[in-house]
N, C-alpha and C positions, 0 to 999 in steps of 0.2 A: 744392176742391183735394185731391189725393190725397197722403197722406204718402209721402215718399221721391221722388216724381217731380219735385216743384218746380213743377208746373203742373196745370191743371184737366184731368184725364184724360177726364172726361165730355164736355167741349167738344171735345177731340181726337177722341174716338170719333164724335161727331156729325159733325164735319168730314170725317173719313175715310169714313164711310159715305155721306156726300152726294157724294163725289167718286170713290170706288172701289166700284163696284157689287158686291154679293154677299158682303160681309163678314159672317160669322156669329158670334154670341156677343159677349161683351165683351172688350176688349183687356187682355192681361196684359203689363205692362211690366217689363223688367229692364235696368238700366244696363249698358253695355259699358265695361269698364275698358280702360286702355291709355294714359292720359295725354292723351287728345284735348282740345284746347282748346275744341272744339265738343261739348257733351254729346251722347252717342249712346245710343240705347235699342233693344233688341229689342222689337217690338210684335207679340204673337202673338194671332191670332184662332183660332177653332175650325177654320177651313178655310184660313188663309193666314198666312204668316210674313213680317213686314215689319221694316224698320229705319228709325228716325227719327233725324235728325241736326238739331240746333238750335243757335242762338246761345246763349251763356251769358246769364243775366239781368244787368240793370244797364246803366249807360252804357257804350257801346262807342266806340272810335275809328272814324272814318268808314269806313276801308278794312279794318278788322279783322273776323275771324269771318264772312267773306262766304260764307255757305252758299249764297246764290243763285248765286255764281260756280261753286261746286262742282257744284251741280245743272246749271248750263248746260254745263259741260265734259263731264260724264258723259253728258248727253243728246246732245251733239254727237258724242261718240265711239261711241255705240251704232251697231252695224253696221260699224264699222271692225275692223281686226285687233287693236285694243286691248281686252282684256276688262274690262268695267266692270259694276257691278251695274245691272240695269234700274231706271230712275227712274220714279216713278209720279206724284208731284205736288210742286209747290213752293207753299208758303203764305206770302205776304208780308203777310198781315193779322195784325198783332200782337195783335189782340183775341182770337184763338183760344186761344193758350197763352202769350202775352206776348212772343214773339220770332218772327222768321222761322224756318221749318223746312222740311225736305223729307223725303219718304218714298221709299224704294226697296225692291225685293224683297230678301229675305234670300237670300244665296248660300251654299250648303253647301260647306264646304271647310276647309282647315287654315291657321291663321295661326301663324307662328313669331316669337317675339320674341328669339330667340337665333340669331346667324348660323351656329352650328354645326348647326342643324336637328336638334335632339335627337330621338332615337327613330326615325330613318330610316336606311336602309343607306347605306354609302359610295357605292354605285353610283347610288342615287336622289339623293343630295346633288349629285353631279356633274351629273346631268340637270336638277335643279331650278335650279342656278346657271346652267346653259345656258338654261333657259327664262326666267330673270330677265333675262339679257342680251338675248335675242331680243325679249322683250316691251318692254323699254326702246327698242330699235331700232324696233320697230313704232310706238311712240308718236311717235318723232322722224321717222318716215317719213310721218306723216299730213299730207295737203295741208291747210294751215291754212284757206285760202280755201274749199276744197270743203266743209268741215264748218261753215262760217259763223263762224269764230273769228278773222277778220282783225283785229278790234278788241279782242281779248282781252288785249292788252298792247302795249307799244311795240316795234316791230321795229328791229333793228340796235343796235350799240354796247352790247350787253348787259353785257359785262364792264366797260367803262368806267364805266357808270352804277352797277353793283353795287359796284365798288371804292370809288367816291366815297361811296356810301351807307354801306358798312360802316366806312369810315374815319371818317365823321361819327359813326356809332354808337359807335365806340371812344372818341372824344373825349368823348362824352356820358356813357359808362358806366364808364370805366376807374377802377379802384381802386388802381392802381399803375403804375409805369413798366415797360416791357417792350422791351428792345432788339430782340428778334425782330419784334415788331409794327412798330416804327419802320422796320426794314429792309424789311418787306413793304409798308408804306405807300409807301415810295419805289420799291421794285423792281417791284411789280405793274403800276402804270400805264405804266411804261417797257417792259414786256415783253408787252403784250397781243398775241397772234398776229394776223397778217393773214389770218384765216380766218372772217370774219364770215358767219354764217348764222343764220336764225331758224327755230325750230320751237316746237311746244308743249313746255314743260318742266313736269315734275311738281313739282319743288321739294324733295321729300323722298323720293326713290325709294330704297327699301332693303327688305331682307327683311321687316321688321315691317309694311310697308304693302302686302304682297302676300298674296293668298289662293290657296293651291294646291288642286288637285283632291283630294277625300277619299282617293283611293288611287293616283292617277297623278302623275308629276312635271310637272304642267302648271299654269301660272298661270290661274286662272279669274276673278280680279278684282283690279284695281289699286284700292287704297283711299286715303282721306284726300287729297283734291285741294285742300286749303285753300291751299297755296302755289303752285298752278299758275298759269302765265302764258305769255306768249311770251318766249322767250329763246334762249340758245345751248345746243344739245344736249349739248355736252361738259361743261357745268356739272352737268347731271344725272348724267352718267357718272362724273365725278370725285367727286361727292358719294357715290355708291354705292361707289366704289372706296376711300373712306376706311377701310372695314372692314379692308383689308389692311395699313394703316399705323398702326393703333391696336390696343392690346392689349385683352384681354377686360375688364380692370378700367377701361379708358378708353372708356366708352360702348359696350361690347359688341363690340369689334373682334376680329379673329382673328389678329393678328400674334403670332408666337411659338408658335402651335399647330402640331401635326404635320398639315399640310394633306393630305399624301398618305394618311396613315392614315385621316383623316376623310372622304376622298373629295372634298375641296374644291379647286377649281381655284386656280392662282396668279393674282395680279392680272393678269399678262400674258395668260394664257389667257382669263380673263374678258373683258378688253378686246378680245381678238381675236375672241371669240364675238360681242361686240356689233358690232365693226367689220364683220364678215362679213355682218351682217344690216342694217346701217344704210346708207342711200342717200346721205348727205351727203358722204362721202369725207374728212372731216376727221379728223386723228389727235390723240388726247389726248397731252399732253406734261406736262413739269414745271410749266409755268405753271398748267395747269388744276388739278393737285393742290395747288399752293401756294395758289391762290385758294380752293378748297373748304375747306382746313384753316384758312386765315385767317378765312373767314366764320364757321366754327364756333368758333374761338378768341374772336371778338368776341361771339358768342351766349353762350358760357359766361361771358365776363366780365360780360355783362349780368345773368346769373343771380347771379353773385357780388355785383354791386352791389345787386341787390334783396335778397339775403340779408343783406348788411351793413346795409341800411336797415330790415330786419326785416319786409319785406312780401312775401317770395317765397312762392309758392303751394305748391311741392312740398317735401316733406320731403327733407333732404339737399341743399338748394340750395347751401349753402356748399361742400360737398364737390364738387358738380358744377361750381361756379364755378372750383374749383382746376384743372380741366381746361384752362382757357384758356391757362395757361402751357405745358402740355404740347403742346397743339395748335399754338400759335404756334411752338414750337421745331420741331415736325414740318414745319410749313409753310415755315419759313426754310430747312430742310434741302433743299428742292426748288429754292431760288433759286441 
């Protein structure tokens, strides 16, 4: 066992060299920060740069931390218009490092965890947001059957199933009463649009999960496919569009900033960029925004519940949980 890695690096080295010919030297590991629930490491050899993504140690829920699903979807999307890191191997033998893991090529580029894209020009920001919209449309344009993902999730009635799921989650985790949530629980099922369509959905599509070219305003990789499934494309779009209706102190939104000065598009322009490139022809409306914000209100409430119980993993979980009330109010404003 090597200190810091949490697993046997020598066993990993032997496994990689047995399955990836030509690796030279010993592996140098460095953890990648960013709050991923699946621990991720740079694995650097003398002649090759790799990335390893693994399950966390310990007992896991049956469907949680499904790195094998992440590997499957990235492998399926290789060769499509959706940029993904090249995958190299999936290891389902837990005896190697204790958990399932997969390895991919390291892609060179820029990752921004701030929606204002600090350090780039206003002109480049506009182009990067355009690339983000077009890349999301490219994902939703993928022919699910053609890439072998017809069984990657349940087709149809995505919003109905999701509303029921997050309503149950609210009842399980709520730490308080919230009239806005009560309104949403009643309003959302009654206002599901008659626009059912199924596509691959990323599940957490946002600036922080994109890698841009080192010097050009182009998306070179979509990252973190942990929540991907088959669903409704406008759920992804609305999730991404939440940045425009939340403030910087509310989970890094851009509401209240001078978008023109920053070179950031309005929400309407971003959605239009997406719609121009998407093939499904459905239009995002107030329902989709209300649903996206409702979902995150419930997620934040779950964080608050874990903080109250004293077992939340992240520092500041209690403060993050307070966002549940703010997001519920934003969601209700769309009803």
